[in-house]
Residue frames relative to the residue before (quaternion, step in Angstrom):
aa qw qx qy qz dx dy dz
M 1.0000 0.0000 0.0000 0.0000 0.00 0.00 0.00
L 0.6810 0.4933 -0.2786 0.4640 3.59 0.87 -1.02
A 0.6813 0.4921 -0.2896 0.4580 3.58 0.87 -1.00
G 0.6266 0.5354 -0.3496 0.4455 3.54 1.10 -0.74
Q 0.6733 0.5101 -0.2832 0.4541 3.55 0.91 -0.93
I 0.6449 0.5309 -0.3184 0.4482 3.49 1.03 -0.72
I 0.6249 0.4925 -0.3267 0.5101 3.60 1.17 -0.75
N 0.5974 0.5382 -0.3607 0.4726 3.65 0.99 -0.80
G 0.6918 0.4926 -0.2912 0.4405 3.63 0.81 -0.93
I 0.6299 0.5433 -0.3199 0.4536 3.50 1.06 -0.78
V 0.6394 0.5208 -0.2985 0.4804 3.54 1.05 -0.82
S 0.6678 0.4667 -0.3174 0.4852 3.60 0.86 -0.86
G 0.6587 0.5515 -0.2914 0.4208 3.50 0.99 -0.93
A 0.5900 0.5605 -0.3260 0.4811 3.59 1.18 -0.73
M 0.7044 0.4449 -0.2945 0.4682 3.58 0.88 -0.81
Y 0.5929 0.5384 -0.3786 0.4640 3.56 1.10 -0.63
A 0.6226 0.5848 -0.3005 0.4243 3.54 1.08 -0.99
L 0.6376 0.5306 -0.3228 0.4557 3.53 0.93 -0.94
V 0.7126 0.4262 -0.2805 0.4816 3.66 0.79 -0.78
A 0.6264 0.5377 -0.3287 0.4588 3.60 1.07 -0.71
I 0.5635 0.6122 -0.3277 0.4475 3.57 1.16 -0.83
G 0.6795 0.5341 -0.2673 0.4261 3.47 0.84 -1.16
F 0.6423 0.5078 -0.2900 0.4955 3.48 1.06 -1.10
S 0.7030 0.5029 -0.2774 0.4194 3.62 0.85 -1.08
L 0.6307 0.5597 -0.3323 0.4226 3.55 1.06 -0.73
V 0.6951 0.4705 -0.2833 0.4640 3.51 0.91 -0.96
I 0.6944 0.4558 -0.2746 0.4844 3.60 0.88 -1.00
G 0.6598 0.4961 -0.3303 0.4577 3.71 1.02 -0.67
V 0.7349 0.3773 -0.2588 0.5006 3.67 0.91 -0.73
L 0.8176 0.3114 -0.1209 0.4690 3.61 0.80 -0.97
D 0.3164 -0.7753 0.4674 0.2835 3.47 1.25 -0.42
K 0.5355 0.5736 -0.3821 0.4880 3.50 1.21 0.80
L 0.2963 -0.7389 0.5824 0.1647 3.52 -1.24 0.77
N 0.1852 -0.8066 0.5567 0.0721 3.54 -0.64 1.14
F 0.1528 -0.8421 0.5129 0.0671 3.50 -0.17 1.33
A 0.5253 0.5832 -0.4235 0.4523 3.55 1.30 0.30
H 0.4687 0.7176 -0.4234 0.2934 3.56 1.27 -0.33
P 0.6505 0.5047 -0.3547 0.4431 3.73 0.77 -0.73
E 0.6694 0.5151 -0.3119 0.4351 3.54 1.00 -0.71
V 0.5811 0.5363 -0.3791 0.4805 3.56 1.18 -0.48
F 0.5993 0.5552 -0.3284 0.4740 3.58 1.13 -0.83
M 0.6519 0.5365 -0.2739 0.4606 3.55 0.92 -0.98
F 0.7135 0.4619 -0.2609 0.4577 3.53 0.86 -1.07
G 0.5538 0.6143 -0.3952 0.3997 3.53 1.15 -0.44
G 0.6251 0.5199 -0.3347 0.4764 3.57 1.12 -0.68
F 0.6726 0.4556 -0.3239 0.4849 3.68 0.93 -0.65
V 0.5872 0.5580 -0.3662 0.4580 3.61 1.02 -0.51
A 0.6170 0.5354 -0.2858 0.5011 3.50 1.18 -0.94
L 0.6582 0.5474 -0.3178 0.4075 3.60 0.88 -0.90
V 0.6966 0.4287 -0.2516 0.5174 3.45 1.23 -0.54
S 0.7220 0.4842 -0.2692 0.4145 3.49 0.79 -0.97
I 0.6932 0.5002 -0.3191 0.4092 3.60 0.76 -0.72
T 0.5939 0.5569 -0.3502 0.4631 3.53 1.35 -0.22
V 0.7796 0.3221 -0.1827 0.5051 3.67 1.17 -0.45
M 0.7878 0.2414 -0.1302 0.5514 3.58 1.18 -0.18
P 0.6308 -0.5119 0.4017 0.4227 3.60 -1.26 0.31
L 0.6480 -0.5718 0.3528 0.3587 3.59 -1.09 0.56
P 0.6113 0.5070 -0.3764 0.4770 3.70 0.97 -0.66
L 0.6581 0.5054 -0.3096 0.4643 3.63 0.86 -0.83
A 0.6262 0.5282 -0.3282 0.4703 3.57 1.03 -0.82
F 0.6043 0.5299 -0.3545 0.4778 3.67 1.00 -0.72
L 0.6562 0.5158 -0.3203 0.4480 3.60 0.87 -0.84
V 0.6316 0.5485 -0.2948 0.4618 3.49 0.96 -1.04
V 0.6997 0.5022 -0.2587 0.4374 3.52 0.78 -1.02
F 0.6049 0.5458 -0.3159 0.4862 3.48 1.21 -0.95
L 0.7147 0.4658 -0.2666 0.4486 3.59 0.73 -1.03
V 0.6419 0.4931 -0.3421 0.4772 3.63 0.94 -0.75
G 0.6096 0.5610 -0.3239 0.4569 3.58 0.96 -0.83
G 0.6851 0.5014 -0.2544 0.4630 3.49 0.90 -1.05
A 0.6339 0.5133 -0.3041 0.4922 3.51 1.09 -0.83
M 0.6443 0.5073 -0.3325 0.4658 3.61 0.93 -0.67
G 0.6317 0.5363 -0.3193 0.4598 3.52 1.15 -0.69
L 0.6265 0.4993 -0.3280 0.5006 3.59 1.11 -0.70
L 0.6551 0.5132 -0.3168 0.4552 3.60 0.97 -0.73
T 0.6304 0.5204 -0.3170 0.4808 3.55 1.08 -0.72
E 0.6459 0.4969 -0.3286 0.4774 3.63 1.00 -0.80
F 0.6625 0.5044 -0.3094 0.4593 3.66 0.88 -0.88
I 0.7503 0.4384 -0.2322 0.4370 3.57 0.70 -1.08
A 0.8302 0.3402 -0.0961 0.4310 3.54 0.78 -1.23
F 0.8004 0.3420 -0.1203 0.4774 3.50 1.20 -0.72
R 0.6582 0.5394 -0.3471 0.3942 3.54 0.91 -0.79
R 0.6877 0.5086 -0.2824 0.4344 3.54 1.07 -0.70
F 0.7142 0.3453 -0.1634 0.5865 3.50 1.50 -0.45
G 0.1697 0.8500 -0.4810 0.1313 3.62 0.75 0.98
S 0.5897 0.6068 -0.3845 0.3690 3.51 1.10 -0.37
A 0.6480 -0.5704 0.3449 0.3685 3.53 -1.17 0.60
D 0.7095 0.4354 -0.2690 0.4844 3.61 1.10 -0.63
A 0.6029 0.5408 -0.3460 0.4736 3.62 1.23 0.24
K 0.3483 0.7651 -0.4947 0.2205 3.65 1.20 0.11
I 0.6565 0.4835 -0.3339 0.4730 3.66 0.85 -0.82
T 0.6109 0.5343 -0.3567 0.4627 3.65 0.90 -0.80
A 0.6967 0.4667 -0.3014 0.4539 3.59 0.69 -0.99
A 0.6339 0.5379 -0.3300 0.4470 3.60 1.00 -0.79
L 0.6828 0.4885 -0.2707 0.4711 3.54 1.10 -0.82
A 0.6029 0.5291 -0.3491 0.4843 3.50 1.23 -0.68
S 0.6499 0.5083 -0.3256 0.4618 3.62 0.89 -0.83
M 0.6176 0.5342 -0.3420 0.4650 3.66 1.08 -0.70
A 0.6715 0.4693 -0.3165 0.4782 3.56 0.91 -0.95
L 0.6162 0.5040 -0.3941 0.4592 3.70 0.93 -0.57
G 0.6280 0.5606 -0.3301 0.4270 3.58 0.89 -0.76
L 0.6583 0.4990 -0.2884 0.4843 3.53 1.05 -0.89
I 0.6211 0.5348 -0.3385 0.4622 3.53 1.08 -0.64
V 0.6340 0.4919 -0.3381 0.4917 3.58 0.94 -0.87
T 0.6281 0.5322 -0.3481 0.4484 3.69 0.81 -0.77
D 0.7041 0.4941 -0.2853 0.4227 3.57 0.85 -1.00
L 0.6254 0.5189 -0.3425 0.4715 3.47 1.16 -0.80
V 0.6420 0.5090 -0.3633 0.4437 3.57 0.92 -0.84
H 0.6230 0.5251 -0.3569 0.4569 3.72 1.00 -0.69
K 0.6721 0.5207 -0.2982 0.4339 3.50 0.95 -0.84
W 0.7092 0.4562 -0.2192 0.4908 3.57 1.09 -0.83
W 0.8332 0.1580 -0.0566 0.5269 3.62 0.67 -1.02
G 0.5436 -0.6389 0.4061 0.3625 3.64 1.17 -0.02
T 0.5968 -0.6106 0.3976 0.3359 3.57 -1.22 0.13
E 0.6150 0.5537 -0.3622 0.4290 3.58 1.16 -0.20
P 0.5676 -0.5993 0.4120 0.3859 3.61 -1.01 0.60
M 0.3311 -0.7457 0.5582 0.1507 3.55 -1.12 0.93
P 0.4443 -0.7192 0.4543 0.2810 3.61 -0.68 0.84
V 0.1294 -0.7475 0.6483 0.0645 3.60 -0.98 0.90
T 0.1634 -0.8040 0.5683 0.0619 3.48 -0.64 1.21
L 0.4741 -0.6846 0.4816 0.2732 3.50 -0.99 0.99
P 0.5398 -0.6208 0.4517 0.3452 3.60 -0.95 0.67
P 0.5213 -0.6439 0.4313 0.3572 3.64 -0.79 0.78
G 0.5636 0.6119 -0.4460 0.3303 3.48 -1.07 0.75
W 0.8378 -0.2846 0.1592 0.4378 3.57 -1.26 -0.37
L 0.5077 0.6408 -0.4280 0.3853 3.67 1.23 -0.36
Q 0.6941 0.4691 -0.2887 0.4635 3.68 0.96 -0.62
N 0.5796 0.5717 -0.3688 0.4486 3.58 1.26 -0.13
S 0.2655 -0.7602 0.5752 0.1437 3.58 -1.33 0.25
Q 0.3039 -0.7258 0.5929 0.1714 3.51 -1.31 0.45
Q 0.3782 -0.6900 0.5670 0.2436 3.59 -1.18 0.59
I 0.0163 0.7939 -0.6046 0.0622 3.65 -0.58 1.00
L 0.8219 -0.1812 0.0850 0.5334 3.64 -0.35 1.18
G 0.7418 -0.4343 0.1738 0.4806 3.48 1.01 1.05
V 0.6425 0.5274 -0.2995 0.4684 3.55 1.32 -0.03
S 0.3349 -0.7618 0.5255 0.1773 3.52 -0.80 1.01
V 0.0447 -0.8333 0.5482 -0.0552 3.53 -0.49 1.25
L 0.4011 -0.7266 0.4987 0.2500 3.59 -0.60 1.12
N 0.5491 -0.6064 0.4692 0.3327 3.47 -1.17 0.70
L 0.5939 0.5635 -0.3739 0.4358 3.58 1.18 -0.62
Q 0.6188 0.5226 -0.3637 0.4601 3.71 1.10 -0.65
F 0.6129 0.5236 -0.3571 0.4719 3.61 0.97 -0.59
V 0.6490 0.5088 -0.3242 0.4633 3.53 0.96 -0.83
I 0.6296 0.5280 -0.3364 0.4600 3.65 0.88 -0.92
L 0.7184 0.4411 -0.2779 0.4606 3.59 0.72 -0.99
G 0.6372 0.5210 -0.3358 0.4579 3.58 0.98 -0.72
V 0.6659 0.4920 -0.3057 0.4702 3.61 0.82 -0.92
T 0.6644 0.5218 -0.3067 0.4385 3.58 0.89 -1.07
F 0.7530 0.3889 -0.2363 0.4752 3.60 0.63 -1.08
T 0.5565 0.5432 -0.4010 0.4842 3.65 1.10 -0.27
L 0.6578 0.4979 -0.3088 0.4734 3.65 0.79 -0.84
M 0.6579 0.4884 -0.3250 0.4723 3.60 0.92 -0.92
A 0.6699 0.5054 -0.3070 0.4490 3.60 0.89 -0.82
L 0.6385 0.4934 -0.3222 0.4952 3.58 1.04 -0.73
L 0.6209 0.5140 -0.3541 0.4742 3.62 0.96 -0.71
H 0.6311 0.5252 -0.3348 0.4623 3.65 0.96 -0.77
L 0.6621 0.5006 -0.3002 0.4700 3.55 0.95 -0.86
V 0.6250 0.5262 -0.3431 0.4635 3.60 0.92 -0.90
L 0.7013 0.4733 -0.2817 0.4525 3.66 0.82 -1.00
Q 0.7643 0.4254 -0.1954 0.4435 3.53 0.93 -0.82
R 0.8322 0.3026 -0.0803 0.4575 3.55 0.99 -0.94
T 0.7008 0.4462 -0.2716 0.4858 3.54 1.21 -0.02
A 0.6260 -0.5376 0.4044 0.3943 3.61 -1.18 0.37
M 0.6475 0.5225 -0.3311 0.4450 3.52 1.07 -0.71
G 0.6123 0.5327 -0.3431 0.4728 3.57 1.16 -0.71
R 0.6458 0.5044 -0.3423 0.4597 3.59 0.90 -0.75
Q 0.6673 0.4986 -0.3153 0.4545 3.55 0.98 -0.75
I 0.5794 0.5707 -0.3364 0.4749 3.52 1.13 -0.74
R 0.7217 0.4244 -0.2778 0.4710 3.59 0.77 -1.03
A 0.6066 0.5326 -0.3647 0.4640 3.63 1.06 -0.48
L 0.6309 0.5018 -0.3267 0.4934 3.58 1.01 -0.74
A 0.6114 0.5667 -0.3455 0.4309 3.65 1.02 -0.72
E 0.6598 0.5352 -0.2758 0.4496 3.49 1.21 -0.77
S 0.7543 -0.2285 0.2156 0.5766 3.48 0.98 -1.09
S 0.3427 -0.7389 0.5281 0.2403 3.64 -0.53 1.00
T 0.6135 0.5361 -0.3620 0.4530 3.63 0.96 -0.65
S 0.6751 0.4530 -0.3080 0.4941 3.68 0.81 -0.91
A 0.6166 0.5434 -0.3515 0.4483 3.67 0.89 -0.72
S 0.6958 0.4749 -0.2908 0.4536 3.48 0.83 -0.94
L 0.6433 0.5270 -0.3199 0.4540 3.61 1.10 -0.66
L 0.6391 0.5174 -0.2865 0.4917 3.49 1.27 -0.66
G 0.5786 -0.6301 0.3552 0.3769 3.61 1.28 0.05
I 0.4326 0.6792 -0.4756 0.3541 3.64 1.28 0.30
N 0.4285 -0.6781 0.5484 0.2362 3.44 -1.11 0.88
V 0.2625 -0.8163 0.4926 0.1485 3.62 0.06 1.31
K 0.6335 0.5378 -0.3385 0.4414 3.55 0.96 -0.82
R 0.7179 0.4468 -0.2955 0.4447 3.63 0.78 -0.88
V 0.6141 0.5501 -0.3280 0.4612 3.54 1.13 -0.67
T 0.6053 0.5620 -0.3108 0.4702 3.54 1.16 -0.95
Q 0.6659 0.5130 -0.2842 0.4611 3.56 0.92 -1.02
S 0.6450 0.5139 -0.3091 0.4736 3.54 0.99 -0.86
V 0.6175 0.5319 -0.3646 0.4504 3.65 0.97 -0.68
F 0.6861 0.4990 -0.2680 0.4566 3.52 0.89 -1.01
F 0.6381 0.5293 -0.3115 0.4644 3.56 0.97 -0.92
I 0.6786 0.4923 -0.2900 0.4616 3.64 0.87 -0.91
S 0.7080 0.4756 -0.2849 0.4374 3.52 0.78 -1.00
S 0.6892 0.4734 -0.2749 0.4746 3.58 0.96 -0.82
A 0.6142 0.5217 -0.3493 0.4780 3.59 1.08 -0.61
L 0.6421 0.4963 -0.3360 0.4781 3.65 0.88 -0.71
A 0.6380 0.5168 -0.3359 0.4616 3.62 0.96 -0.81
A 0.6583 0.5195 -0.3176 0.4425 3.67 0.86 -0.92
V 0.6545 0.5021 -0.3263 0.4615 3.58 1.01 -0.82
G 0.5921 0.5527 -0.3446 0.4745 3.53 1.18 -0.76
G 0.6458 0.5216 -0.3204 0.4563 3.64 0.93 -0.76
L 0.6233 0.5406 -0.3177 0.4673 3.56 1.13 -0.78
L 0.6819 0.4872 -0.2959 0.4583 3.53 0.94 -0.99
L 0.6514 0.5290 -0.3116 0.4458 3.58 1.01 -0.73
A 0.6224 0.5395 -0.3010 0.4806 3.55 1.16 -0.81
L 0.6574 0.5124 -0.2823 0.4750 3.51 1.08 -0.89
R 0.6740 0.5088 -0.2658 0.4650 3.56 0.97 -0.94
G 0.7633 0.3576 -0.1796 0.5072 3.60 0.85 -1.07
G 0.4718 -0.7155 0.4394 0.2690 3.58 1.08 -0.13
A 0.7508 0.2751 -0.1468 0.5823 3.59 1.35 0.26
A 0.2718 -0.7072 0.6277 0.1789 3.49 -1.41 0.51
S 0.0783 -0.8165 0.5713 -0.0284 3.53 -0.58 1.19
S 0.3994 -0.7071 0.5228 0.2592 3.55 -1.05 0.78
D 0.6061 0.5471 -0.3643 0.4480 3.65 1.24 -0.16
I 0.5470 0.6685 -0.4028 0.3028 3.56 1.06 -0.45
G 0.5489 0.6239 -0.3812 0.4052 3.62 1.16 -0.57
L 0.6617 0.5213 -0.2835 0.4584 3.54 0.91 -1.00
T 0.7151 0.4586 -0.2582 0.4601 3.58 0.66 -1.21
F 0.6984 0.4164 -0.2724 0.5144 3.65 0.78 -1.02
G 0.6654 0.4922 -0.3559 0.4339 3.69 0.73 -0.73
L 0.6614 0.4308 -0.3791 0.4830 3.78 0.77 -0.54
K 0.6223 0.5246 -0.3709 0.4471 3.65 0.91 -0.59
A 0.6397 0.5297 -0.3241 0.4529 3.54 0.96 -0.87
L 0.6242 0.5443 -0.3315 0.4520 3.56 1.02 -0.76
A 0.7000 0.4469 -0.2752 0.4843 3.50 0.86 -0.97
I 0.6093 0.5404 -0.3497 0.4631 3.67 1.14 -0.51
M 0.6082 0.5351 -0.3402 0.4775 3.53 1.17 -0.74
A 0.6940 0.4652 -0.3068 0.4559 3.60 0.93 -0.84
I 0.5933 0.5543 -0.3521 0.4656 3.61 1.17 -0.57
G 0.7194 0.4292 -0.2530 0.4839 3.56 0.89 -0.92
G 0.5761 -0.5437 0.4248 0.4382 3.59 1.00 -0.69
L 0.5037 -0.6884 0.4365 0.2860 3.58 -0.63 1.15
G 0.8502 0.1413 -0.1208 0.4926 3.55 -0.82 1.09
D 0.5903 0.5713 -0.3697 0.4342 3.60 1.24 0.02
L 0.3547 -0.7645 0.4993 0.2012 3.70 -0.46 1.16
R 0.6474 0.5314 -0.3206 0.4423 3.48 0.98 -0.83
G 0.6474 0.5172 -0.3006 0.4723 3.55 1.15 -0.86
A 0.6156 0.5649 -0.3243 0.4436 3.59 1.08 -0.70
V 0.6591 0.4959 -0.2782 0.4922 3.52 1.12 -0.81
I 0.7100 0.4411 -0.2760 0.4746 3.57 0.80 -0.94
G 0.6281 0.5618 -0.3104 0.4398 3.51 1.05 -0.76
G 0.6758 0.4876 -0.2730 0.4806 3.52 1.06 -0.93
L 0.6408 0.5095 -0.3278 0.4715 3.57 0.96 -0.71
L 0.6233 0.5320 -0.3347 0.4652 3.63 1.01 -0.97
I 0.6970 0.4766 -0.3012 0.4430 3.63 0.61 -0.98
G 0.6426 0.5283 -0.3314 0.4452 3.59 0.95 -0.84
V 0.6847 0.4638 -0.2935 0.4796 3.59 0.88 -0.85
L 0.6474 0.5187 -0.3361 0.4460 3.59 0.92 -0.80
E 0.6417 0.5107 -0.3160 0.4770 3.53 0.94 -0.77
A 0.6366 0.5268 -0.3264 0.4591 3.63 0.94 -0.81
L 0.6925 0.4759 -0.2760 0.4666 3.50 0.96 -0.94
M 0.5448 0.5906 -0.3921 0.4479 3.59 1.22 -0.43
F 0.6489 0.5020 -0.2918 0.4917 3.54 0.99 -0.95
L 0.6843 0.5089 -0.3224 0.4108 3.56 0.78 -0.86
F 0.7499 0.3956 -0.2062 0.4886 3.53 1.03 -0.70
G 0.5918 -0.6440 0.3028 0.3786 3.52 1.35 0.53
L 0.5541 0.5996 -0.4052 0.4113 3.64 1.16 0.52
G 0.1318 0.8461 -0.5056 0.1056 3.48 1.10 0.73
R 0.6625 0.5252 -0.3126 0.4330 3.58 1.06 -0.74
L 0.6800 0.4225 -0.2912 0.5237 3.61 1.21 -0.21
V 0.4246 0.7393 -0.4788 0.2095 3.70 1.13 -0.08
E 0.6421 0.5162 -0.3740 0.4259 3.60 0.97 -0.57
M 0.5917 0.5623 -0.3692 0.4443 3.67 1.13 -0.19
T 0.4894 0.7285 -0.3992 0.2652 3.53 1.17 -0.69
V 0.7045 0.4695 -0.2849 0.4495 3.58 0.71 -1.13
W 0.6909 0.4805 -0.3013 0.4483 3.61 0.91 -0.93
V 0.6646 0.4715 -0.3422 0.4678 3.63 0.87 -0.72
T 0.6157 0.5335 -0.3406 0.4693 3.60 1.03 -0.67
M 0.6494 0.5202 -0.3154 0.4564 3.59 0.92 -0.94
I 0.6494 0.5147 -0.3127 0.4642 3.58 0.92 -0.96
A 0.7073 0.4772 -0.2812 0.4392 3.57 0.79 -1.05
V 0.6256 0.5108 -0.3503 0.4742 3.60 1.04 -0.71
L 0.7260 0.4703 -0.2691 0.4235 3.59 0.69 -1.13
M 0.5563 0.5908 -0.3995 0.4265 3.67 1.13 -0.39
F 0.7825 0.3246 -0.1743 0.5019 3.55 1.06 -0.73
R 0.7693 0.1288 -0.0747 0.6214 3.49 1.25 -0.51
P 0.2190 -0.8137 0.5187 0.1443 3.63 0.18 1.32
G 0.6891 0.4805 -0.3055 0.4483 3.65 0.99 -0.44
G 0.5439 -0.5539 0.4195 0.4705 3.64 1.28 -0.12
L 0.7473 -0.4142 0.3067 0.4193 3.39 -1.52 0.15
F 0.7793 0.0803 -0.0327 0.6206 3.60 1.04 -0.76
S 0.0731 -0.8557 0.5123 -0.0017 3.56 -0.43 1.12
G 0.4183 0.7348 -0.4492 0.2886 3.61 1.11 0.48
G 0.3435 -0.7439 0.4978 0.2842 3.56 1.22 -0.29
M 0.7467 -0.3779 0.2976 0.4594 3.51 -1.05 -0.83
H 0.5097 0.7133 -0.3778 0.2978 3.49 1.39 -0.16
N 0.7420 0.2768 -0.2277 0.5666 3.63 1.17 -0.04
Q 0.0404 0.8918 -0.4496 -0.0305 3.57 0.97 0.86
E 0.4654 0.6607 -0.4699 0.3551 3.63 1.16 -0.13
Q 0.7299 0.4070 -0.2360 0.4960 3.63 1.13 -0.54
R 0.6128 0.5890 -0.3652 0.3798 3.57 1.24 -0.12
V 0.5430 -0.6084 0.4850 0.3159 3.55 -1.32 0.51
């Protein structure tokens, strides 16, 4: 029972981490908070609802990834490009919030306000494996595999590619990056594309796991992801991963010990406890020492 709940917690935490990484990437590199990010996560579930009925699951993953990335580019263009000055951060954040509300309203107009069922494709995903006496769904393996693969790829992009070096340079100083000949506009677009694409895939995974796409999930997951980002350290990708996994496991243990009614408090109590002792979060280096980042 304990092992099973820990596995469930790790699965939930991995999805939390995907959303928190997107928040952390934007704030760590660009020092901006994208309030439309949770709605991209939510919309990924609805793209999954449509795509998995007409195409194989791997192709549906790709479609959701690209749609999420496109939404990130749209967010950057509408909500952030026009408000690029340092004194317009609040305006940009409010513009992104407005864009997120528009996305939610469009989803309500098209699919309604009730959760829409998402059916797993027939096949081995619905089967389970016995590991050390614990029954683990193949879907859980897929969620963990996809999540940690994306995290590893993001690490490789940041560490091993020219774009990653440019992203890290931009995180240090946009002025210095520009003087070095870096195309700041293109790198900014790349950051928004990557963060939103990861969030959309997280929405797909949650829809598959929960069996439904819901327009309310962006708010609940989004607020948790913000708290997880604070727990891990603003702008720190490693902190986002560890914070997400920590909250997922703690919530699972709350259910195990009969405290399910208090589970929604877990992330907030943990955040307060962490920030009381470490106001900068568990890791407070942001993107500025990327050699240690996930």
